[in-house]
N, C-alpha and C positions, 0 to 999 in steps of 0.2 A: 447641665441638669442639677438641680438643687433638691435636697430632701427636707421635708417638714419635720421638725423635731417633736418631742412628746408634748410639748406645750403649744404647738401649732405655729411655731415661729419658722421663718425663712430668712435667708441672708440674700439681700439684693446685691448683685455684683457691683464692685466700686465703679467700673466704667459706666454703668447705668445710673448709679447714684449721682455721679459727677454730671453726667450729660443732662439729667433732668432735674438737678438741683435738690436731690433728696438728702438733706443734711439731717443731723440728729435733732429731733424735735419736729421735723416736717410732718404734717398731717397728710395721711394717704387714705384712699378709699378703695375698697375691694368690691368689684361689680361682677356678678355672674352673667356670663354671656354665652349662650348655647352650651357647649360642653367645656368651656374654659372660664378663666377668671382674668379680668382686666384690673390692673393696679393703676390708679390715677392720683397724682398729687392734688390736693385741695387748695394749694397755695400758688399764686402766680409767681413766676420767675422770669428773669431776663432771657430772651431767646438767643442772646449771644454768649454771655458769660455765666449764666445760669444762676446768678445771685437772686435772692428773694427780692421782690419789689412790692410796693404798696398795691393794695387791691384796687385803689382808685386811679392807677396809672392809666392815662389815655392810650399809651402805646405799650407793647409788651417788651420794653427795654428799660434798664436801669439808667439813671442820670449819667453816669460815666460813659456807658456805651452809646447813649443817645448823643452825647457831646462829640464822641469819636466819629459817629456816622455823619453828623452835621459838618464837622470839620472836613472829613474825607470828601463830602459832596461839594463843599465850597472850594476845595483845592482843585477839583476836576473841572469846575466851571471856568 
């Protein structure tokens, strides 16, 4: 459980920042839902390594992870 400070700030736990690619400068959005608040990153990130990726990426993976997935697939064939 986190407390809101007098300026309205909260600290997002490091585990969640790493998991969802929330690095310094990442834009996030706060959305009121029923009796709670949802925090959502407004920037796309790789679903494997969580690095930021270009918004026009066709797949939700960075180039490095995409290459590793393709290599792994080819090795299994």
